[in-house]
N, C-alpha and C positions, 0 to 999 in steps of 0.2 A: 330482793329483785336480783336476777342474774344477768350478767352482761357477757357477751361473747365477742371476742376480737378474732378476726380471721385474717391471716396474712400468709404470704408464700415464701417458701424457702427452696431455692434451687440447689440441687445437689451437684457437686462436681467430684472428679477423682481427687482424692486427698493423699496424704502421706501415711503416717502410722495410724493404726486403728486401736484406739484406747478408750476406756471408760474413765472419766476423770471427775473428781469432785472439785468444783470451783466455788468457793464461798462468794456470795454476792450480797446484794442488799435484801436480806431477808429470805434468800433461797439458795439452794445448791443445784447446779445443773448436772444432770446425769447425761453425758454426751459420748458419742463415738463417731469418728469421721473415717472416711475411706470408701473405696468402691464397693465393699461388702457390708457396709453399715445399713443393712435392711432390717431395722429393728425400731422399737419405740424409743422415743427420746422424751425424757421426763424432767420436769422441774419440781424438786421437792422443797416445800416451804420449810423454813427453819423454825424451831420452837422459839418462844420468847427468850431474850437474853437472861442468863443466870444458870442455876443448877440444871434445869431441864435441857437447855441447849448443850451444856457441857456433857450431860449424860448421853444425849443424842449423838454428839460428835465422837464420843468414845466408841460407840457401837456402829457407826456409819460404815457401810460396806462399799469398797471401791473395786471395780472390775477391770481387769486388763483383757481386752479382746484378743490381743496378740498371743498371749500365753494361756488364755482361758483360765485365769487365776483370780481369786478374790482375796482382798486384804482388809483388815481392820487396822488402821494406822500403818505401822511398818511390818505387822505380822501377817504372813500368808496363812490363810485358813485351809486346813485339810478339807477335801471334798465332803467327807462325812459330816464334819462339824458345820460346814456351810449349809448343807441340806437339813441338818438337825435344827439350825436356827430358823429355817423356813418352815419347820414342822411338816417335812415331807419324808415320812418313813420309807416310802417306796423308793425314792432317790437315794436315801441313806443305804438301804439294802443293796441297791445296784452298785453304789460307790464302794461299799465294803467288799463286794464280790470282786470288783476290779482290783482293789488293794490286795486281796488274798491271791489273785491271779498273778499280780506283779511280784509279790513276795515269793511265791512258789517257783516261778520261772527264774527269777534272779538267784534264789538260793540253790535251785537245781543246777543252774549254769555254773555257779561257784563250785558246787560239789563235783560236777563233771570235770571242770578244769583242773581242780586239785588232784582228783583221782587219776586223770590222764597223765599229769606230771609225775606222780608217784609211780604209776604202773610203767610208764615209758622209761623212766630212769632205772627201775628194777630190771626191766627186760634188757636194756643196754648194758647194765652192770653185769648181767649174767652171760654176756658174750664170751666166747672162748678166748683165752689169753694165747695169742699166737706165739708168745715167747716161752710157753710151757715146753719143757724138754720132751714131753711125749709127742709134741707136734713135729719134732725134728727127727723122728725115727726114720721116716721115708718121705719121698715126694708125695705119696698118696696121703699120708697123715698130715703133712703140711697143707695140702690143698683142702683136706677135710676141715682142718682148723680154721683156715681162712674163710671157707664157705660158711661155717657155723658162726664165726665172728661177724661177718658181713650181714648174714641173715638176721641175727639178733639186733645189730645196730640199726638196720633198716626197719625192722618191725617195731623197735622201741621208738624210733623217730616218728614213724607213721602214727603210732598210737598217741604219742605226745601231741603232735601237731593237730591230728584230727580231733582229739579230745579238747584241746584249747579252742579250736575253731567252733566246735559245737557248744562248749561252755560259754564262749564269748557271744555266740549267736543267741543263746537263751537269755543271757543277761541283757543284751541289747533289746531283744524282743520285750522282755519284761519292763525295761525302763521306758520303752516307747508307748506302753499302754497308758492312756490318760486316766487319772483318777476321776476327773469330772465326767459325768455321764450326760451332761447337757451341752449343747453347742454354745459357742461364745455368745451368740445373740440371745439364746434362751437363758443363759446365765445372767446376762445383763438385765433382761426383763424381770427375772426372779429377784435379783438384787434391788432393782428399782422399786418393785412392789414392796419388798421388805423395808427399804429405807423410807418409803412413803408411810407405811404403817407405823414404823418407828417414830417418825416425825409427829404423826398424829397422836401417838401414845404419849408423847412428851408435850402435848399441848399446841402443836403447830396448826395454824389455819392459813389458807392462802389459795393461790390460783391452781387450777388444774390445766395441764398442758397436754394436748392431743395432736398427733400428726396423722393426716389422711393422705396416703400415697396416690400419686397420679403418674402413670408411666406413658411415655411416647417414644418413638424412634429417636435416638440420639441424646435423650436427656431423661432425667427423673425429677419429678417435682413433688413436693410435699406441701399440702395445705395444712397450716398449723392453726389450731383453734385454742384460744386461751380464754377460759371461763372464770369469772370471779363470783 
């Protein structure tokens, strides 16, 4: 026989937006708070105490909505490893493409920066030495030496600064590309589904928790259904 409890949860604007694991009496709450927390909220039943629960806790995934990162314990999972655990080869392929893009942009930016420093330094080093005796032959030769030296110094500086700017831009661009190909809310939903399946794999039984959104001007309300 199944029972269903229905109760209301009124959402308000919160502080940080995080997915947290909170051990409770036989369950772990997958939660996220804040104005953008428009996602499912789940309660995952814990397996029975003993080796099965310990195994579950070792692989339990925690999601940070702020950084869109996933962790097992203190270890942050790379995006491809997370999607592999979910058995989602499509997301793994997209994450690996993102990683390659990041690597190429950051490596290319590093090469451009180093090359510009070397090239700019060589150009500036090739500037005419105005103390060369050949420059003192006449006023014309002195002016020619000064012009040549100034031109080389200017060209070398421009080359160095421009190359560093481009290289830094490429590195920054690469670093800003997220490896995660799902939004924070999607990541949380996938992790919650994974945790629920993991709990059941290790023998957990318990309540199922659902949230049904209801929106109106000035507030957001969720009807929560807890089925036993």
